[in-house]
N, CA, C and O atoms as a GROMACS GRO file, in nm:
protein
  628
    1MET      N    1  11.756   5.635  19.158
    1MET     CA    2  11.775   5.773  19.116
    1MET      C    3  11.840   5.850  19.231
    1MET      O    4  11.795   5.842  19.345
    2GLY      N    5  11.946   5.924  19.200
    2GLY     CA    6  12.022   5.994  19.302
    2GLY      C    7  11.981   6.140  19.315
    2GLY      O    8  11.886   6.187  19.253
    3ARG      N    9  12.057   6.211  19.400
    3ARG     CA   10  12.029   6.352  19.425
    3ARG      C   11  12.042   6.436  19.298
    3ARG      O   12  11.964   6.529  19.277
    4ASP      N   13  12.141   6.404  19.215
    4ASP     CA   14  12.160   6.481  19.092
    4ASP      C   15  12.038   6.469  19.000
    4ASP      O   16  11.995   6.568  18.940
    5ALA      N   17  11.983   6.349  18.989
    5ALA     CA   18  11.866   6.329  18.904
    5ALA      C   19  11.746   6.404  18.959
    5ALA      O   20  11.669   6.463  18.883
    6ILE      N   21  11.728   6.402  19.090
    6ILE     CA   22  11.616   6.474  19.151
    6ILE      C   23  11.632   6.624  19.130
    6ILE      O   24  11.537   6.693  19.094
    7THR      N   25  11.754   6.674  19.152
    7THR     CA   26  11.781   6.816  19.128
    7THR      C   27  11.756   6.851  18.982
    7THR      O   28  11.695   6.954  18.953
    8GLY      N   29  11.804   6.767  18.891
    8GLY     CA   30  11.784   6.790  18.749
    8GLY      C   31  11.637   6.794  18.712
    8GLY      O   32  11.596   6.877  18.630
    9LEU      N   33  11.557   6.705  18.771
    9LEU     CA   34  11.414   6.704  18.741
    9LEU      C   35  11.344   6.830  18.792
    9LEU      O   36  11.256   6.884  18.726
   10VAL      N   37  11.385   6.877  18.911
   10VAL     CA   38  11.327   7.000  18.965
   10VAL      C   39  11.362   7.119  18.875
   10VAL      O   40  11.275   7.200  18.842
   11VAL      N   41  11.489   7.130  18.836
   11VAL     CA   42  11.533   7.240  18.750
   11VAL      C   43  11.466   7.230  18.612
   11VAL      O   44  11.426   7.331  18.555
   12LEU      N   45  11.454   7.109  18.561
   12LEU     CA   46  11.388   7.089  18.431
   12LEU      C   47  11.242   7.133  18.438
   12LEU      O   48  11.195   7.203  18.348
   13ALA      N   49  11.171   7.093  18.543
   13ALA     CA   50  11.031   7.131  18.558
   13ALA      C   51  11.017   7.283  18.571
   13ALA      O   52  10.929   7.343  18.510
   14ALA      N   53  11.104   7.345  18.652
   14ALA     CA   54  11.097   7.490  18.670
   14ALA      C   55  11.129   7.562  18.539
   14ALA      O   56  11.064   7.661  18.505
   15SER      N   57  11.230   7.514  18.467
   15SER     CA   58  11.266   7.577  18.340
   15SER      C   59  11.152   7.568  18.239
   15SER      O   60  11.123   7.665  18.169
   16LEU      N   61  11.089   7.453  18.232
   16LEU     CA   62  10.980   7.436  18.137
   16LEU      C   63  10.859   7.521  18.176
   16LEU      O   64  10.791   7.576  18.089
   17ALA      N   65  10.832   7.532  18.306
   17ALA     CA   66  10.720   7.615  18.352
   17ALA      C   67  10.747   7.762  18.320
   17ALA      O   68  10.658   7.833  18.272
   18LEU      N   69  10.868   7.808  18.348
   18LEU     CA   70  10.902   7.947  18.317
   18LEU      C   71  10.905   7.972  18.166
   18LEU      O   72  10.864   8.079  18.120
   19TYR      N   73  10.952   7.873  18.089
   19TYR     CA   74  10.950   7.886  17.944
   19TYR      C   75  10.807   7.902  17.895
   19TYR      O   76  10.779   7.983  17.806
   20GLY      N   77  10.716   7.823  17.953
   20GLY     CA   78  10.575   7.836  17.917
   20GLY      C   79  10.521   7.975  17.949
   20GLY      O   80  10.435   8.026  17.877
   21GLY      N   81  10.572   8.036  18.056
   21GLY     CA   82  10.531   8.172  18.090
   21GLY      C   83  10.575   8.275  17.988
   21GLY      O   84  10.512   8.380  17.975
   22THR      N   85  10.682   8.247  17.914
   22THR     CA   86  10.727   8.342  17.813
   22THR      C   87  10.640   8.338  17.687
   22THR      O   88  10.647   8.429  17.604
   23LEU      N   89  10.559   8.235  17.672
   23LEU     CA   90  10.476   8.224  17.552
   23LEU      C   91  10.366   8.330  17.549
   23LEU      O   92  10.314   8.362  17.442
   24GLY      N   93  10.330   8.384  17.666
   24GLY     CA   94  10.225   8.485  17.671
   24GLY      C   95  10.275   8.627  17.653
   24GLY      O   96  10.195   8.720  17.651
   25LEU      N   97  10.406   8.646  17.640
   25LEU     CA   98  10.461   8.781  17.623
   25LEU      C   99  10.432   8.831  17.482
   25LEU      O  100  10.448   8.759  17.384
   26GLU      N  101  10.389   8.956  17.476
   26GLU     CA  102  10.353   9.014  17.346
   26GLU      C  103  10.477   9.060  17.271
   26GLU      O  104  10.573   9.109  17.330
   27GLN      N  105  10.472   9.044  17.140
   27GLN     CA  106  10.580   9.088  17.052
   27GLN      C  107  10.563   9.237  17.024
   27GLN      O  108  10.453   9.282  16.990
   28SER      N  109  10.669   9.312  17.040
   28SER     CA  110  10.664   9.455  17.011
   28SER      C  111  10.686   9.478  16.861
   28SER      O  112  10.778   9.419  16.803
   29PRO      N  113  10.605   9.561  16.798
   29PRO     CA  114  10.625   9.587  16.654
   29PRO      C  115  10.745   9.677  16.628
   29PRO      O  116  10.788   9.689  16.513
   30LEU      N  117  10.800   9.740  16.732
   30LEU     CA  118  10.911   9.833  16.713
   30LEU      C  119  11.048   9.767  16.709
   30LEU      O  120  11.143   9.823  16.654
   31VAL      N  121  11.059   9.647  16.766
   31VAL     CA  122  11.189   9.580  16.769
   31VAL      C  123  11.175   9.440  16.710
   31VAL      O  124  11.073   9.374  16.729
   32PRO      N  125  11.277   9.395  16.637
   32PRO     CA  126  11.268   9.263  16.575
   32PRO      C  127  11.275   9.148  16.675
   32PRO      O  128  11.218   9.042  16.653
   33ILE      N  129  11.346   9.170  16.785
   33ILE     CA  130  11.359   9.066  16.886
   33ILE      C  131  11.271   9.105  17.004
   33ILE      O  132  11.289   9.211  17.063
   34GLY      N  133  11.177   9.019  17.036
   34GLY     CA  134  11.082   9.050  17.142
   34GLY      C  135  11.139   9.029  17.281
   34GLY      O  136  11.253   8.985  17.296
   35PRO      N  137  11.060   9.060  17.383
   35PRO     CA  138  11.107   9.049  17.521
   35PRO      C  139  11.126   8.905  17.567
   35PRO      O  140  11.190   8.882  17.670
   36ALA      N  141  11.074   8.809  17.494
   36ALA     CA  142  11.088   8.669  17.535
   36ALA      C  143  11.210   8.602  17.475
   36ALA      O  144  11.241   8.488  17.510
   37PHE      N  145  11.281   8.668  17.385
   37PHE     CA  146  11.390   8.605  17.312
   37PHE      C  147  11.500   8.553  17.404
   37PHE      O  148  11.532   8.434  17.402
   38TYR      N  149  11.559   8.641  17.485
   38TYR     CA  150  11.671   8.600  17.570
   38TYR      C  151  11.629   8.507  17.683
   38TYR      O  152  11.700   8.410  17.712
   39PRO      N  153  11.514   8.532  17.750
   39PRO     CA  154  11.472   8.434  17.851
   39PRO      C  155  11.450   8.294  17.794
   39PRO      O  156  11.480   8.195  17.860
   40ARG      N  157  11.399   8.287  17.673
   40ARG     CA  158  11.379   8.155  17.611
   40ARG      C  159  11.512   8.086  17.584
   40ARG      O  160  11.523   7.964  17.600
   41ILE      N  161  11.612   8.162  17.542
   41ILE     CA  162  11.744   8.103  17.521
   41ILE      C  163  11.799   8.048  17.652
   41ILE      O  164  11.844   7.934  17.658
   42VAL      N  165  11.795   8.130  17.756
   42VAL     CA  166  11.849   8.088  17.886
   42VAL      C  167  11.772   7.969  17.942
   42VAL      O  168  11.832   7.873  17.989
   43LEU      N  169  11.640   7.976  17.937
   43LEU     CA  170  11.558   7.867  17.991
   43LEU      C  171  11.572   7.740  17.908
   43LEU      O  172  11.569   7.630  17.962
   44GLY      N  173  11.585   7.753  17.777
   44GLY     CA  174  11.606   7.636  17.692
   44GLY      C  175  11.737   7.567  17.722
   44GLY      O  176  11.743   7.444  17.731
   45ILE      N  177  11.844   7.646  17.737
   45ILE     CA  178  11.975   7.588  17.770
   45ILE      C  179  11.971   7.525  17.909
   45ILE      O  180  12.026   7.417  17.929
   46THR      N  181  11.906   7.592  18.004
   46THR     CA  182  11.895   7.538  18.140
   46THR      C  183  11.818   7.406  18.139
   46THR      O  184  11.858   7.310  18.206
   47ALA      N  185  11.710   7.399  18.065
   47ALA     CA  186  11.631   7.276  18.057
   47ALA      C  187  11.713   7.164  17.992
   47ALA      O  188  11.708   7.049  18.038
   48ALA      N  189  11.787   7.196  17.887
   48ALA     CA  190  11.869   7.094  17.821
   48ALA      C  191  11.978   7.042  17.914
   48ALA      O  192  12.001   6.921  17.921
   49LEU      N  193  12.043   7.130  17.986
   49LEU     CA  194  12.148   7.087  18.080
   49LEU      C  195  12.089   7.007  18.196
   49LEU      O  196  12.152   6.913  18.244
   50ALA      N  197  11.970   7.043  18.241
   50ALA     CA  198  11.904   6.966  18.346
   50ALA      C  199  11.869   6.826  18.298
   50ALA      O  200  11.884   6.729  18.372
   51ALA      N  201  11.824   6.814  18.174
   51ALA     CA  202  11.794   6.682  18.117
   51ALA      C  203  11.921   6.597  18.105
   51ALA      O  204  11.917   6.477  18.130
   52VAL      N  205  12.032   6.660  18.068
   52VAL     CA  206  12.160   6.588  18.061
   52VAL      C  207  12.201   6.542  18.201
   52VAL      O  208  12.249   6.430  18.216
   53LEU      N  209  12.182   6.625  18.302
   53LEU     CA  210  12.215   6.588  18.440
   53LEU      C  211  12.134   6.467  18.485
   53LEU      O  212  12.187   6.376  18.548
   54VAL      N  213  12.005   6.466  18.453
   54VAL     CA  214  11.920   6.352  18.488
   54VAL      C  215  11.970   6.226  18.418
   54VAL      O  216  11.983   6.121  18.480
   55ALA      N  217  11.998   6.235  18.288
   55ALA     CA  218  12.042   6.118  18.212
   55ALA      C  219  12.175   6.064  18.264
   55ALA      O  220  12.191   5.943  18.278
   56VAL      N  221  12.269   6.153  18.292
   56VAL     CA  222  12.400   6.110  18.342
   56VAL      C  223  12.385   6.041  18.477
   56VAL      O  224  12.449   5.939  18.501
   57ASP      N  225  12.302   6.095  18.565
   57ASP     CA  226  12.285   6.035  18.697
   57ASP      C  227  12.216   5.900  18.688
   57ASP      O  228  12.254   5.806  18.758
   58VAL      N  229  12.114   5.889  18.602
   58VAL     CA  230  12.044   5.761  18.587
   58VAL      C  231  12.140   5.656  18.531
   58VAL      O  232  12.141   5.542  18.579
   59LEU      N  233  12.219   5.692  18.431
   59LEU     CA  234  12.315   5.597  18.374
   59LEU      C  235  12.422   5.557  18.475
   59LEU      O  236  12.463   5.441  18.480
   60ALA      N  237  12.468   5.651  18.555
   60ALA     CA  238  12.569   5.620  18.656
   60ALA      C  239  12.514   5.525  18.761
   60ALA      O  240  12.586   5.437  18.809
   61HIS      N  241  12.388   5.541  18.798
   61HIS     CA  242  12.329   5.451  18.898
   61HIS      C  243  12.304   5.312  18.840
   61HIS      O  244  12.311   5.213  18.913
   62ARG      N  245  12.275   5.303  18.711
   62ARG     CA  246  12.258   5.171  18.649
   62ARG      C  247  12.390   5.095  18.644
   62ARG      O  248  12.394   4.974  18.671
   63ARG      N  249  12.498   5.166  18.610
   63ARG     CA  250  12.629   5.102  18.602
   63ARG      C  251  12.682   5.061  18.738
   63ARG      O  252  12.743   4.955  18.754
   64ALA      N  253  12.656   5.146  18.837
   64ALA     CA  254  12.710   5.121  18.970
   64ALA      C  255  12.638   5.005  19.038
   64ALA      O  256  12.698   4.934  19.119
   65GLY      N  257  12.512   4.985  19.007
   65GLY     CA  258  12.438   4.878  19.070
   65GLY      C  259  12.425   4.902  19.219
   65GLY      O  260  12.371   5.003  19.262
   66ALA      N  261  12.474   4.807  19.297
   66ALA     CA  262  12.464   4.816  19.443
   66ALA      C  263  12.596   4.859  19.505
   66ALA      O  264  12.624   4.826  19.620
   67ALA      N  265  12.677   4.932  19.431
   67ALA     CA  266  12.806   4.977  19.484
   67ALA      C  267  12.783   5.075  19.598
   67ALA      O  268  12.686   5.151  19.597
   68PRO      N  269  12.872   5.074  19.695
   68PRO     CA  270  12.855   5.167  19.807
   68PRO      C  271  12.872   5.312  19.760
   68PRO      O  272  12.951   5.341  19.671
   69SER      N  273  12.796   5.399  19.823
   69SER     CA  274  12.803   5.540  19.783
   69SER      C  275  12.931   5.603  19.838
   69SER      O  276  12.977   5.565  19.946
   70PRO      N  277  12.987   5.698  19.766
   70PRO     CA  278  13.110   5.764  19.814
   70PRO      C  279  13.080   5.848  19.937
   70PRO      O  280  12.965   5.884  19.961
   71PRO      N  281  13.182   5.879  20.016
   71PRO     CA  282  13.157   5.960  20.135
   71PRO      C  283  13.107   6.099  20.096
   71PRO      O  284  13.147   6.155  19.994
   72ARG      N  285  13.019   6.152  20.179
   72ARG     CA  286  12.961   6.284  20.150
   72ARG      C  287  13.063   6.392  20.180
   72ARG      O  288  13.135   6.385  20.279
   73PRO      N  289  13.069   6.492  20.094
   73PRO     CA  290  13.163   6.603  20.119
   73PRO      C  291  13.116   6.686  20.239
   73PRO      O  292  12.998   6.688  20.273
   74LYS      N  293  13.211   6.754  20.301
   74LYS     CA  294  13.180   6.838  20.415
   74LYS      C  295  13.100   6.960  20.368
   74LYS      O  296  13.137   7.026  20.271
   75LEU      N  297  12.990   6.988  20.436
   75LEU     CA  298  12.906   7.100  20.400
   75LEU      C  299  12.968   7.229  20.451
   75LEU      O  300  13.022   7.233  20.562
   76ARG      N  301  12.960   7.333  20.371
   76ARG     CA  302  13.023   7.460  20.406
   76ARG      C  303  12.917   7.570  20.407
   76ARG      O  304  12.911   7.653  20.316
   77TYR      N  305  12.835   7.570  20.510
   77TYR     CA  306  12.728   7.669  20.521
   77TYR      C  307  12.783   7.810  20.537
   77TYR      O  308  12.723   7.905  20.488
   78ALA      N  309  12.895   7.824  20.605
   78ALA     CA  310  12.953   7.958  20.624
   78ALA      C  311  12.990   8.020  20.489
   78ALA      O  312  12.976   8.141  20.470
   79MET      N  313  13.038   7.939  20.396
   79MET     CA  314  13.075   7.991  20.264
   79MET      C  315  12.952   8.042  20.189
   79MET      O  316  12.960   8.140  20.115
   80VAL      N  317  12.839   7.976  20.207
   80VAL     CA  318  12.715   8.023  20.145
   80VAL      C  319  12.680   8.161  20.199
   80VAL      O  320  12.643   8.250  20.123
   81ALA      N  321  12.692   8.179  20.330
   81ALA     CA  322  12.664   8.310  20.392
   81ALA      C  323  12.762   8.416  20.340
   81ALA      O  324  12.723   8.530  20.315
   82VAL      N  325  12.889   8.378  20.325
   82VAL     CA  326  12.989   8.473  20.274
   82VAL      C  327  12.954   8.514  20.131
   82VAL      O  328  12.965   8.632  20.097
   83MET      N  329  12.913   8.420  20.047
   83MET     CA  330  12.878   8.452  19.908
   83MET      C  331  12.756   8.545  19.902
   83MET      O  332  12.754   8.638  19.822
   84PHE      N  333  12.656   8.519  19.986
   84PHE     CA  334  12.540   8.608  19.990
   84PHE      C  335  12.580   8.747  20.037
   84PHE      O  336  12.532   8.847  19.983
   85ALA      N  337  12.667   8.754  20.137
   85ALA     CA  338  12.712   8.885  20.187
   85ALA      C  339  12.790   8.960  20.079
   85ALA      O  340  12.771   9.080  20.061
   86LEU      N  341  12.878   8.890  20.007
   86LEU     CA  342  12.952   8.954  19.899
   86LEU      C  343  12.859   9.004  19.790
   86LEU      O  344  12.877   9.114  19.738
   87PHE      N  345  12.760   8.924  19.755
   87PHE     CA  346  12.666   8.967  19.651
   87PHE      C  347  12.584   9.086  19.699
   87PHE      O  348  12.558   9.179  19.622
   88GLY      N  349  12.543   9.084  19.825
   88GLY     CA  350  12.470   9.198  19.880
   88GLY      C  351  12.553   9.325  19.878
   88GLY      O  352  12.503   9.432  19.843
   89ALA      N  353  12.681   9.313  19.915
   89ALA     CA  354  12.770   9.430  19.910
   89ALA      C  355  12.787   9.479  19.766
   89ALA      O  356  12.793   9.599  19.741
   90TYR      N  357  12.796   9.386  19.672
   90TYR     CA  358  12.806   9.422  19.530
   90TYR      C  359  12.685   9.502  19.484
   90TYR      O  360  12.699   9.606  19.419
   91VAL      N  361  12.566   9.454  19.518
   91VAL     CA  362  12.443   9.522  19.478
   91VAL      C  363  12.437   9.661  19.541
   91VAL      O  364  12.396   9.758  19.476
   92LEU      N  365  12.477   9.672  19.668
   92LEU     CA  366  12.475   9.802  19.735
   92LEU      C  367  12.580   9.897  19.677
   92LEU      O  368  12.559  10.019  19.677
   93ALA      N  369  12.692   9.844  19.629
   93ALA     CA  370  12.799   9.928  19.576
   93ALA      C  371  12.772   9.976  19.433
   93ALA      O  372  12.830  10.076  19.391
   94LEU      N  373  12.686   9.909  19.360
   94LEU     CA  374  12.662   9.944  19.220
   94LEU      C  375  12.625  10.091  19.198
   94LEU      O  376  12.686  10.154  19.111
   95PRO      N  377  12.531  10.148  19.270
   95PRO     CA  378  12.498  10.289  19.240
   95PRO      C  379  12.608  10.388  19.280
   95PRO      O  380  12.611  10.499  19.228
   96TYR      N  381  12.696  10.349  19.370
   96TYR     CA  382  12.799  10.441  19.418
   96TYR      C  383  12.930  10.428  19.340
   96TYR      O  384  12.990  10.529  19.301
   97ALA      N  385  12.975  10.306  19.316
   97ALA     CA  386  13.102  10.284  19.248
   97ALA      C  387  13.084  10.256  19.099
   97ALA      O  388  13.182  10.263  19.024
   98GLY      N  389  12.964  10.225  19.056
   98GLY     CA  390  12.940  10.196  18.916
   98GLY      C  391  12.961  10.048  18.884
   98GLY      O  392  13.016   9.973  18.964
   99PHE      N  393  12.914  10.009  18.764
   99PHE     CA  394  12.917   9.869  18.726
   99PHE      C  395  13.059   9.815  18.715
   99PHE      O  396  13.089   9.708  18.770
  100ARG      N  397  13.146   9.886  18.646
  100ARG     CA  398  13.280   9.833  18.619
  100ARG      C  399  13.362   9.816  18.746
  100ARG      O  400  13.422   9.710  18.766
  101VAL      N  401  13.365   9.916  18.831
  101VAL     CA  402  13.445   9.908  18.954
  101VAL      C  403  13.384   9.804  19.049
  101VAL      O  404  13.457   9.723  19.106
  102SER      N  405  13.253   9.806  19.065
  102SER     CA  406  13.186   9.712  19.156
  102SER      C  407  13.201   9.568  19.110
  102SER      O  408  13.227   9.479  19.191
  103THR      N  409  13.186   9.546  18.980
  103THR     CA  410  13.197   9.410  18.928
  103THR      C  411  13.339   9.358  18.943
  103THR      O  412  13.360   9.242  18.981
  104PHE      N  413  13.437   9.441  18.913
  104PHE     CA  414  13.577   9.399  18.930
  104PHE      C  415  13.604   9.362  19.076
  104PHE      O  416  13.662   9.256  19.103
  105ALA      N  417  13.562   9.447  19.169
  105ALA     CA  418  13.584   9.419  19.311
  105ALA      C  419  13.509   9.294  19.356
  105ALA      O  420  13.562   9.215  19.435
  106PHE      N  421  13.387   9.275  19.306
  106PHE     CA  422  13.308   9.158  19.342
  106PHE      C  423  13.374   9.029  19.294
  106PHE      O  424  13.384   8.933  19.370
  107VAL      N  425  13.420   9.027  19.171
  107VAL     CA  426  13.482   8.906  19.116
  107VAL      C  427  13.612   8.875  19.191
  107VAL      O  428  13.641   8.758  19.220
  108VAL      N  429  13.692   8.978  19.222
  108VAL     CA  430  13.815   8.956  19.300
  108VAL      C  431  13.781   8.899  19.437
  108VAL      O  432  13.840   8.801  19.481
  109ALA      N  433  13.685   8.962  19.506
  109ALA     CA  434  13.648   8.917  19.640
  109ALA      C  435  13.590   8.776  19.639
  109ALA      O  436  13.619   8.697  19.729
  110MET      N  437  13.510   8.745  19.540
  110MET     CA  438  13.450   8.611  19.532
  110MET      C  439  13.557   8.505  19.508
  110MET      O  440  13.555   8.400  19.572
  111GLN      N  441  13.651   8.532  19.416
  111GLN     CA  442  13.759   8.435  19.392
  111GLN      C  443  13.845   8.417  19.516
  111GLN      O  444  13.882   8.305  19.550
  112ALA      N  445  13.876   8.527  19.584
  112ALA     CA  446  13.960   8.520  19.703
  112ALA      C  447  13.890   8.446  19.816
  112ALA      O  448  13.955   8.377  19.894
  113ALA      N  449  13.758   8.458  19.825
  113ALA     CA  450  13.685   8.387  19.929
  113ALA      C  451  13.675   8.238  19.899
  113ALA      O  452  13.685   8.156  19.990
  114LEU      N  453  13.655   8.203  19.774
  114LEU     CA  454  13.640   8.062  19.738
  114LEU      C  455  13.772   7.986  19.744
  114LEU      O  456  13.776   7.872  19.790
  115ASP      N  457  13.879   8.049  19.696
  115ASP     CA  458  14.010   7.984  19.695
  115ASP      C  459  14.115   8.091  19.723
  115ASP      O  460  14.166   8.153  19.629
  116PRO      N  461  14.147   8.114  19.851
  116PRO     CA  462  14.240   8.224  19.884
  116PRO      C  463  14.373   8.210  19.811
  116PRO      O  464  14.441   8.108  19.822
  117PRO      N  465  14.411   8.315  19.735
  117PRO     CA  466  14.538   8.309  19.660
  117PRO      C  467  14.657   8.319  19.754
  117PRO      O  468  14.656   8.394  19.851
  118ARG      N  469  14.761   8.241  19.723
  118ARG     CA  470  14.884   8.243  19.799
  118ARG      C  471  14.996   8.289  19.706
  118ARG      O  472  15.034   8.218  19.613
  119GLY      N  473  15.046   8.406  19.733
  119GLY     CA  474  15.155   8.457  19.650
  119GLY      C  475  15.108   8.558  19.547
  119GLY      O  476  14.990   8.563  19.513
  120MET      N  477  15.201   8.636  19.500
  120MET     CA  478  15.171   8.742  19.404
  120MET      C  479  15.124   8.687  19.269
  120MET      O  480  15.040   8.748  19.204
  121ARG      N  481  15.178   8.575  19.228
  121ARG     CA  482  15.139   8.517  19.099
  121ARG      C  483  14.990   8.481  19.100
  121ARG      O  484  14.920   8.505  19.002
  122ARG      N  485  14.942   8.422  19.210
  122ARG     CA  486  14.801   8.385  19.219
  122ARG      C  487  14.712   8.510  19.225
  122ARG      O  488  14.602   8.510  19.169
  123TRP      N  489  14.759   8.616  19.295
  123TRP     CA  490  14.682   8.740  19.299
  123TRP      C  491  14.675   8.803  19.160
  123TRP      O  492  14.573   8.861  19.124
  124ALA      N  493  14.782   8.791  19.085
  124ALA     CA  494  14.782   8.844  18.948
  124ALA      C  495  14.680   8.769  18.862
  124ALA      O  496  14.610   8.830  18.781
  125ILE      N  497  14.672   8.638  18.880
  125ILE     CA  498  14.574   8.559  18.805
  125ILE      C  499  14.432   8.600  18.844
  125ILE      O  500  14.345   8.614  18.758
  126VAL      N  501  14.410   8.620  18.974
  126VAL     CA  502  14.279   8.663  19.022
  126VAL      C  503  14.242   8.798  18.958
  126VAL      O  504  14.130   8.816  18.911
  127ALA      N  505  14.336   8.891  18.956
  127ALA     CA  506  14.311   9.023  18.899
  127ALA      C  507  14.284   9.014  18.748
  127ALA      O  508  14.195   9.083  18.698
  128ILE      N  509  14.358   8.932  18.678
  128ILE     CA  510  14.338   8.917  18.533
  128ILE      C  511  14.202   8.856  18.503
  128ILE      O  512  14.131   8.902  18.414
  129VAL      N  513  14.164   8.752  18.578
  129VAL     CA  514  14.033   8.690  18.557
  129VAL      C  515  13.922   8.791  18.585
  129VAL      O  516  13.824   8.797  18.511
  130ALA      N  517  13.937   8.869  18.692
  130ALA     CA  518  13.836   8.969  18.725
  130ALA      C  519  13.828   9.076  18.617
  130ALA      O  520  13.719   9.121  18.581
  131LEU      N  521  13.941   9.117  18.566
  131LEU     CA  522  13.944   9.220  18.461
  131LEU      C  523  13.878   9.169  18.333
  131LEU      O  524  13.798   9.240  18.272
  132VAL      N  525  13.911   9.047  18.293
  132VAL     CA  526  13.853   8.989  18.172
  132VAL      C  527  13.702   8.969  18.189
  132VAL      O  528  13.624   8.998  18.098
  133ALA      N  529  13.660   8.918  18.306
  133ALA     CA  530  13.517   8.896  18.330
  133ALA      C  531  13.442   9.028  18.330
  133ALA      O  532  13.333   9.037  18.272
  134THR      N  533  13.498   9.129  18.394
  134THR     CA  534  13.432   9.259  18.398
  134THR      C  535  13.424   9.321  18.259
  134THR      O  536  13.318   9.369  18.219
  135ALA      N  537  13.535   9.321  18.187
  135ALA     CA  538  13.535   9.380  18.052
  135ALA      C  539  13.442   9.304  17.959
  135ALA      O  540  13.367   9.365  17.883
  136GLY      N  541  13.446   9.172  17.964
  136GLY     CA  542  13.357   9.092  17.878
  136GLY      C  543  13.211   9.116  17.906
  136GLY      O  544  13.131   9.132  17.814
  137THR      N  545  13.176   9.120  18.034
  137THR     CA  546  13.038   9.145  18.071
  137THR      C  547  12.996   9.286  18.032
  137THR      O  548  12.887   9.307  17.978
  138TYR      N  549  13.083   9.382  18.060
  138TYR     CA  550  13.049   9.522  18.028
  138TYR      C  551  13.027   9.541  17.878
  138TYR      O  552  12.926   9.599  17.838
  139TYR      N  553  13.119   9.494  17.796
  139TYR     CA  554  13.106   9.515  17.652
  139TYR      C  555  12.991   9.435  17.592
  139TYR      O  556  12.930   9.478  17.495
  140THR      N  557  12.963   9.318  17.649
  140THR     CA  558  12.849   9.241  17.600
  140THR      C  559  12.719   9.317  17.625
  140THR      O  560  12.636   9.331  17.535
  141PHE      N  561  12.701   9.365  17.748
  141PHE     CA  562  12.576   9.433  17.780
  141PHE      C  563  12.571   9.574  17.723
  141PHE      O  564  12.467   9.617  17.674
  142ASP      N  565  12.682   9.647  17.730
  142ASP     CA  566  12.682   9.786  17.687
  142ASP      C  567  12.679   9.798  17.534
  142ASP      O  568  12.598   9.874  17.479
  143SER      N  569  12.765   9.726  17.466
  143SER     CA  570  12.777   9.742  17.321
  143SER      C  571  12.682   9.652  17.243
  143SER      O  572  12.610   9.699  17.155
  144TYR      N  573  12.680   9.524  17.276
  144TYR     CA  574  12.601   9.429  17.197
  144TYR      C  575  12.452   9.438  17.231
  144TYR      O  576  12.368   9.452  17.142
  145LEU      N  577  12.420   9.429  17.361
  145LEU     CA  578  12.280   9.428  17.401
  145LEU      C  579  12.225   9.568  17.425
  145LEU      O  580  12.104   9.586  17.438
  146GLN      N  581  12.312   9.667  17.429
  146GLN     CA  582  12.277   9.807  17.450
  146GLN      C  583  12.191   9.827  17.576
  146GLN      O  584  12.087   9.893  17.574
  147VAL      N  585  12.238   9.766  17.686
  147VAL     CA  586  12.175   9.781  17.816
  147VAL      C  587  12.250   9.889  17.891
  147VAL      O  588  12.373   9.886  17.898
  148LEU      N  589  12.178   9.985  17.947
  148LEU     CA  590  12.242  10.090  18.025
  148LEU      C  591  12.284  10.032  18.160
  148LEU      O  592  12.200   9.985  18.237
  149LEU      N  593  12.412  10.037  18.188
  149LEU     CA  594  12.465   9.986  18.314
  149LEU      C  595  12.489  10.103  18.409
  149LEU      O  596  12.517  10.215  18.364
  150PRO      N  597  12.479  10.079  18.540
  150PRO     CA  598  12.491  10.190  18.635
  150PRO      C  599  12.628  10.257  18.633
  150PRO      O  600  12.732  10.191  18.630
  151ARG      N  601  12.624  10.390  18.633
  151ARG     CA  602  12.745  10.470  18.648
  151ARG      C  603  12.752  10.508  18.795
  151ARG      O  604  12.649  10.534  18.857
  152GLY      N  605  12.872  10.510  18.850
  152GLY     CA  606  12.886  10.538  18.991
  152GLY      C  607  12.873  10.685  19.026
  152GLY      O  608  12.924  10.771  18.955
  153ARG      N  609  12.805  10.713  19.135
  153ARG     CA  610  12.794  10.852  19.182
  153ARG      C  611  12.930  10.902  19.226
  153ARG      O  612  12.961  11.020  19.208
  154TRP      N  613  13.010  10.814  19.284
  154TRP     CA  614  13.143  10.854  19.333
  154TRP      C  615  13.245  10.860  19.221
  154TRP      O  616  13.334  10.945  19.222
  155THR      N  617  13.232  10.770  19.123
  155THR     CA  618  13.337  10.757  19.021
  155THR      C  619  13.298  10.817  18.886
  155THR      O  620  13.385  10.851  18.806
  156ASP      N  621  13.167  10.831  18.860
  156ASP     CA  622  13.116  10.872  18.730
  156ASP      C  623  13.176  10.785  18.618
  156ASP      O  624  13.205  10.833  18.508
  157PHE      N  625  13.192  10.657  18.651
  157PHE     CA  626  13.257  10.562  18.560
  157PHE      C  627  13.168  10.442  18.544
  157PHE      O  628  13.202  10.349  18.471
   0.00000   0.00000   0.00000
């Protein structure tokens, strides 16, 4: 059993434990969908994907037999720190710039940090992806789920 299978088992166990925690949530008589509905969807999908990861890793190790393991990729700890810093800046910017502006800037910065764009065409792709991600997230939460998203003190947007 490889690292992927171990990771999958840990995620599967955590997902099932958290799913079990949603069973004690009380149903509100005022709304048809209770507070456990969306967490159960997310945790169920996470558990299913973790089980698939375990199965794929176990099957790959059976087929490979005693084949030598591939070389390990270079670890990029600095990138982890950069992602945490970007996320921290995003969270701090939310009350001031608002959800839409902050999310757009966060997605652009995250893409640029992970794979720096070279040339105007790549920057245009980064901007389009950020715009689509921001608009999709905003309309999903604002219109469909009716979640109030932060408006910026500076932008009132």
